C-alpha positions as CSV (number, residue, x, y, z in Angstrom):
1,M,-0.1,0.5,0.0
2,A,1.6,3.1,-1.1
3,L,2.3,5.9,1.6
4,H,0.7,8.7,0.8
5,L,1.5,12.6,2.1
6,S,0.5,16.0,2.3
7,A,3.1,18.7,3.5
8,T,0.8,19.4,6.5
9,D,1.7,15.8,7.1
10,I,5.4,16.5,7.7
11,L,6.3,20.0,8.0
12,P,7.7,21.5,11.1
13,D,4.6,23.8,13.6
14,D,6.8,27.0,12.9
15,P,6.4,28.6,9.7
16,D,8.8,31.0,9.0
17,A,11.9,27.5,9.7
18,L,14.5,27.2,8.0
19,L,14.5,24.6,5.9
20,V,16.7,23.0,3.5
21,G,16.5,19.6,1.8
22,R,17.2,17.7,-1.4
23,V,14.5,16.5,-4.0
24,W,14.9,14.9,-7.2
25,S,13.5,17.2,-9.8
26,D,11.9,16.0,-13.3
27,V,11.9,19.2,-14.6
28,A,15.7,20.1,-14.2
29,G,16.5,16.1,-14.6
30,G,18.0,15.1,-10.9
31,P,19.0,15.9,-7.7
32,C,18.1,19.6,-6.4
33,P,19.4,21.5,-3.0
34,V,16.0,23.2,-2.4
35,L,14.8,25.8,0.4
36,C,11.3,24.9,1.3
37,R,9.1,28.2,2.5
38,E,5.7,28.1,3.1
39,G,5.3,24.6,1.9
40,E,7.1,26.0,-1.9
41,L,9.8,23.9,-3.4
42,F,12.8,26.7,-4.5
43,D,16.3,25.3,-6.6
44,L,19.0,26.2,-5.1
45,T,21.3,25.2,-7.0
46,A,22.8,28.0,-8.2
47,L,24.3,28.7,-4.4
48,S,25.8,24.8,-4.8
49,P,25.2,22.0,-6.6
50,T,25.3,19.9,-3.7
51,M,23.8,19.8,-0.1
52,S,27.3,19.5,1.0
53,G,28.5,22.3,-0.8
54,L,25.7,24.5,0.6
55,L,26.4,23.5,4.3
56,E,29.9,25.4,3.8
57,R,28.7,28.6,3.1
58,E,29.1,30.3,6.2
59,D,26.9,32.9,4.8
60,L,23.9,30.8,4.4
61,V,21.0,32.0,6.2
62,D,22.0,35.9,4.6
63,L,21.7,34.4,1.1
64,L,19.0,32.5,1.7
65,A,16.6,35.7,1.8
66,A,17.1,36.3,-2.0
67,D,14.7,34.9,-4.9
68,F,15.4,30.9,-5.9
69,P,13.4,29.3,-8.9
70,H,10.4,28.1,-8.0
71,L,10.1,24.4,-8.6
72,G,6.9,23.9,-7.2
73,P,4.9,22.7,-3.7
74,L,6.2,20.0,-2.3
75,D,2.7,18.6,-2.4
76,A,3.9,18.0,-5.9
77,F,6.8,15.9,-4.9
78,I,5.3,13.8,-2.5
79,N,1.2,13.3,-3.1
80,L,1.8,9.9,-5.0
81,G,3.0,8.2,-2.5
82,N,6.5,6.2,-1.3
83,G,8.1,9.8,-1.6
84,T,7.2,10.2,-4.9
85,G,5.1,13.2,-6.6
86,R,4.0,14.5,-10.2
87,H,6.8,16.2,-9.9
88,G,9.3,14.3,-8.8
89,R,10.5,13.0,-5.7
90,L,11.8,13.9,-1.8
91,L,15.3,12.6,-1.2
92,A,16.9,12.5,2.1
93,P,18.7,16.0,3.0
94,C,22.4,14.9,2.5
95,D,24.3,13.7,-0.1
96,L,28.1,14.0,0.0
97,Q,28.1,13.6,4.0
98,A,29.3,11.3,5.4
99,I,26.5,9.1,7.4
100,K,27.4,8.5,10.6
101,A,26.1,7.8,14.2
102,A,26.1,7.4,17.7
103,G,25.3,4.3,20.2
104,V,24.2,3.9,23.6
105,T,24.2,7.8,24.5
106,F,20.3,7.3,26.5
107,A,20.1,5.6,29.8
108,G,17.2,3.7,28.1
109,S,18.4,2.1,24.9
110,M,22.5,1.4,27.0
111,I,19.9,-1.2,28.8
112,E,18.2,-2.4,25.8
113,R,22.0,-3.2,24.2
114,V,23.1,-5.2,27.2
115,I,20.0,-7.0,27.0
116,E,20.7,-7.6,23.1
117,E,23.8,-8.8,23.7
118,R,23.4,-11.0,26.9
119,A,20.1,-12.9,25.6
120,K,22.6,-13.8,22.3
121,G,19.6,-12.3,19.8
122,D,17.1,-15.1,20.7
123,P,13.8,-12.2,22.2
124,A,12.4,-14.7,24.5
125,R,15.1,-14.1,26.6
126,A,14.6,-9.8,27.0
127,E,12.2,-9.6,29.6
128,A,14.1,-11.9,32.5
129,I,17.2,-9.6,31.4
130,R,15.5,-7.0,31.5
131,S,13.8,-7.6,35.1
132,E,17.9,-8.5,36.5
133,L,19.3,-5.7,35.3
134,A,16.9,-3.4,36.7
135,G,16.7,-5.6,40.1
136,I,21.0,-4.6,39.9
137,L,21.3,-0.9,38.8
138,G,18.0,0.7,40.4
139,G,17.3,3.0,38.0
140,S,21.3,3.9,38.7
141,L,21.9,5.1,34.9
142,R,20.2,7.6,34.7
143,G,22.0,10.8,34.7
144,V,25.3,9.7,34.8
145,R,28.2,11.3,33.3
146,P,30.0,9.6,30.9
147,G,33.5,9.3,32.2
148,S,32.8,10.6,36.1
149,D,33.2,9.1,39.4
150,V,29.9,8.3,39.3
151,A,30.4,6.3,35.8
152,A,33.1,4.8,37.1
153,A,31.5,3.3,40.9
154,V,28.4,2.2,38.8
155,K,30.7,0.1,35.9
156,A,32.6,-1.6,39.0
157,K,29.8,-2.3,40.9
158,L,28.3,-3.9,37.4
159,Q,32.0,-5.7,37.0
160,A,30.9,-7.0,40.3
161,A,28.1,-9.2,39.5
162,G,29.3,-10.1,36.4
163,M,26.9,-7.4,34.6
164,W,29.6,-5.8,32.9
165,S,29.3,-5.2,28.7
166,Q,30.9,-3.6,26.0
167,Y,27.7,-1.4,26.0
168,L,28.4,0.3,29.1
169,E,31.9,0.9,28.2
170,V,30.9,3.4,25.5
171,G,27.5,4.5,27.2
172,I,29.0,5.6,30.3
173,G,32.6,5.4,29.7
174,P,34.8,8.4,28.1
175,D,34.7,7.5,24.8
176,A,31.8,7.5,22.5
177,E,30.6,5.1,20.1
178,V,30.9,6.4,16.8
179,F,30.3,4.4,13.7
180,T,28.9,4.1,9.9
181,K,25.6,4.2,9.5
182,A,25.6,4.0,5.9
183,P,27.9,5.0,2.6
184,P,27.2,8.6,1.7
185,M,24.5,8.7,-1.1
186,A,22.4,6.1,0.4
187,S,20.0,7.2,2.6
188,V,15.9,7.9,2.1
189,G,14.0,10.6,3.0
190,C,10.9,10.9,4.3
191,G,7.4,9.1,2.8
192,A,10.2,6.6,1.1
193,E,10.2,2.7,1.5
194,I,12.3,2.2,4.5
195,G,14.2,-1.6,4.9
196,V,14.4,-4.4,7.4
197,H,16.7,-7.4,6.3
198,A,14.1,-10.2,5.5
199,K,16.1,-12.5,7.5
200,S,16.1,-10.7,11.1
201,A,13.4,-11.6,13.6
202,W,13.8,-9.3,16.1
203,N,14.3,-5.3,14.9
204,N,12.9,-1.5,15.4
205,P,13.1,1.5,14.6
206,E,15.1,4.0,16.3
207,P,14.0,7.0,16.4
208,E,17.2,10.1,16.9
209,V,17.6,13.7,16.1
210,V,20.4,14.3,13.6
211,L,22.7,17.2,13.3
212,A,24.1,18.4,9.6
213,V,27.6,19.2,10.6
214,N,30.7,21.0,8.1
215,S,33.6,20.3,7.0
216,H,34.9,22.5,9.9
217,G,33.0,20.4,12.8
218,T,30.6,23.2,12.0
219,I,27.1,22.2,13.9
220,V,24.8,23.5,10.8
221,G,21.2,22.5,11.0
222,A,19.2,19.7,12.7
223,T,16.6,17.2,11.3
224,L,15.7,13.3,12.3
225,G,16.0,10.2,11.6
226,N,15.3,6.8,12.0
227,D,18.6,4.5,12.6
228,V,17.0,0.5,11.8
229,N,18.3,-1.7,13.4
230,L,18.5,-5.7,13.9
231,R,18.1,-6.7,17.1
232,D,18.7,-10.2,16.9
233,V,21.6,-10.1,14.9
234,E,24.2,-7.3,16.9
235,G,23.3,-9.4,19.8
236,R,24.6,-12.7,18.4
237,S,28.2,-10.3,18.1
238,A,29.0,-6.2,18.2
239,L,30.9,-7.3,15.5
240,L,27.9,-8.0,13.5
241,L,27.1,-3.8,13.7
242,G,27.6,-3.4,9.8
243,K,25.0,-6.3,8.9
244,A,23.2,-5.2,11.9
245,K,22.7,-1.9,10.7
246,D,23.5,-1.3,7.0
247,N,21.1,-2.9,4.8
248,N,19.0,-1.6,1.7
249,A,17.3,1.9,3.0
250,S,18.0,1.5,6.1
251,A,18.8,4.9,7.1
252,A,15.7,7.5,7.0
253,I,16.9,10.9,7.2
254,G,14.1,14.3,6.8
255,P,12.1,15.5,5.7
256,F,14.5,18.7,5.8
257,I,17.9,20.1,7.3
258,R,16.1,23.2,9.8
259,L,19.4,25.9,9.8
260,F,20.3,27.5,12.9
261,E,19.3,30.6,13.1
262,H,18.7,33.1,16.3
263,R,15.0,31.6,16.9
264,F,16.4,27.5,16.6
265,D,19.8,26.5,17.7
266,L,21.6,23.9,19.7
267,T,20.6,24.3,23.1
268,T,16.9,24.4,21.7
269,V,18.0,21.1,19.7
270,K,19.0,19.6,23.8
271,A,15.3,20.4,24.9
272,L,13.5,18.9,21.9
273,K,10.9,16.2,22.2
274,V,10.6,13.6,20.1
275,G,7.9,10.7,19.6
276,L,7.2,7.5,17.7
277,E,4.1,6.1,16.4
278,I,4.1,2.8,15.0
279,K,0.7,1.8,12.9
280,G,0.8,-1.9,11.7
281,E,-1.2,-3.5,9.3
282,D,-2.6,-5.8,11.7
283,G,-4.0,-3.0,14.0
284,F,-0.7,-2.8,16.8
285,L,0.0,0.7,17.5
286,L,2.8,1.8,20.3
287,Q,2.8,5.1,20.5
288,D,5.7,6.9,22.7
289,H,8.2,9.8,23.0
290,S,11.1,10.6,25.0
291,D,14.0,14.3,25.4
292,M,17.0,15.2,24.3
293,G,17.4,16.1,27.5
294,Q,18.2,12.6,29.0
295,I,21.1,12.1,26.7
296,S,24.0,11.2,28.0
297,R,26.7,13.6,26.0
298,P,26.4,16.9,24.6
299,P,25.7,16.7,21.5
300,E,28.9,19.1,20.5
301,D,30.7,17.1,22.3
302,I,29.6,13.7,20.1
303,V,30.4,16.4,17.3
304,A,34.1,16.4,18.6
305,Q,35.1,13.3,19.5
306,T,33.8,12.5,15.5
307,L,35.7,15.3,13.7
308,N,39.0,16.5,15.0
309,R,43.0,16.2,14.1
310,S,42.6,12.7,14.4
311,H,40.1,12.6,11.2
312,Q,38.2,14.9,9.4
313,Y,35.2,15.1,6.9
314,P,36.2,17.5,3.9
315,D,32.5,16.7,2.7
316,G,30.8,17.1,6.0
317,F,28.9,14.4,7.9
318,V,25.0,14.2,9.2
319,L,25.4,12.5,12.8
320,F,22.5,10.4,14.3
321,L,22.6,11.6,18.4
322,G,21.8,7.9,19.2
323,T,18.1,6.6,19.9
324,M,16.5,7.8,23.2
325,F,14.3,4.2,24.0
326,A,14.1,1.2,21.8
327,P,10.6,-0.2,21.5
328,T,9.6,-3.5,24.1
329,K,5.6,-3.1,24.0
330,D,4.8,-7.3,22.8
331,R,3.4,-7.7,19.5
332,D,3.4,-11.3,19.0
333,A,3.3,-13.1,21.9
334,P,3.5,-12.5,25.3
335,G,7.1,-12.5,26.0
336,Q,8.3,-11.9,22.6
337,G,8.7,-8.0,22.6
338,F,8.2,-5.6,19.6
339,T,8.9,-6.7,16.2
340,H,8.6,-5.3,13.0
341,H,5.9,-6.5,10.1
342,K,6.2,-5.2,6.5
343,G,3.5,-2.8,6.2
344,D,4.4,-1.1,9.5
345,R,3.9,2.6,9.5
346,V,6.5,4.5,11.2
347,T,6.2,8.0,12.2
348,I,9.0,10.0,13.7
349,S,8.0,13.4,15.0
350,S,9.0,16.6,17.4
351,A,7.4,19.8,16.4
352,P,10.1,22.4,15.5
353,L,12.0,19.2,13.1
354,G,8.7,17.8,11.6
355,K,7.4,14.4,10.7
356,L,9.8,11.7,9.3
357,V,7.2,9.3,7.9
358,N,8.3,5.4,6.2
359,M,7.0,2.6,5.1
360,V,8.5,-1.1,5.9
361,K,9.5,-3.4,4.0
362,P,11.9,-5.9,3.6
363,C,14.7,-5.1,1.6
364,D,14.8,-7.2,-1.3
365,E,11.9,-6.3,-1.7
366,I,12.7,-2.3,-2.0
367,A,14.2,-0.6,-5.0
368,P,17.8,-1.5,-5.1
369,W,20.4,1.4,-5.0
370,T,21.9,2.5,-7.6
371,F,22.1,6.1,-7.6
372,G,25.5,6.8,-5.4
373,T,28.5,9.4,-6.1
374,R,29.4,8.6,-9.7
375,A,26.3,9.1,-10.9
376,L,25.3,12.4,-8.8
377,M,28.8,13.9,-10.4
378,E,27.1,12.5,-14.3
379,N,24.3,13.4,-13.5
380,L,25.2,17.7,-12.7
381,A,28.0,17.6,-15.4
382,R,25.1,16.9,-18.0
383,R,23.2,19.7,-16.5
384,G,26.0,22.0,-16.4
385,A,25.6,22.3,-13.2
386,L,29.4,21.7,-11.7
């Protein structure tokens, strides 16, 4: 079933939000960076043919006050369903940037990673392990500053109980877990189908705030992301992280990057409330929410641990800040927890950022990813945009 959306379904509640993103324009014959203003899209190719280059512009906020070629209403890029419309389709708001992700940055998801590890990928064992950990910790992870003396005391307590884990090491230790979620150009946008590996029997969406960072390490804006995760695969071995995380259409980002300006900045991001809704064709409904105020590491610290003198990103990067929770509501049977079904509609929302909406399908039933960096460069050269 196609996922039909309208502009009012996905845009932020602030009509003056400064939004940039990407679309495939049938008129232009390829991808275009765009400005979204009052539900209308304007072509920013003249400023930069890539989102990576656009976000390098120090004067970008001022430049966007000018007039740009009109591509049409946002509705014309999403009204036909599955992220497509009569004028083209909505793409993830990044292109050449590396797609990075931070793991184990919230207490709730930290516990769930430990449960996956100890359950060895078996969801039937999860609830018993969850109860055991709760008895030992008594909620003592929430508010623990990574690398602090308190964190060291928690570590000692867990080691004594035989419960220390590599996930707790990156969750409350000094070094953040930052990994590559997907190659550049591999993420999908709002309205598109999002993929779960067909062999996985225990998986979930991971609703996250995503930062847009340029090559100088400057955080220029934020958006929403779904870091789809295969809990059974990662639970078998953390060395399978690549297989658990990087599959066809397994990263969704969007709908747009909201640029930082005087009314929206990193302080605003740190206070965001993020909602998750999962609607299944079987009648299943899960609704939950969390807030960025519970993150264990300051976002700017995670950015600094990602880009520094030891590691550069000349095309910039987008950074998933970590999931605030992993759904645990039973779905198929008592004690089995949550896992996706084909046709699930997943909505990740935050009023200042809008809504990221995707439909779940097995990865091998989604159209293969074929338009990569080489194709982008060839397309832009053919259009005379380089």
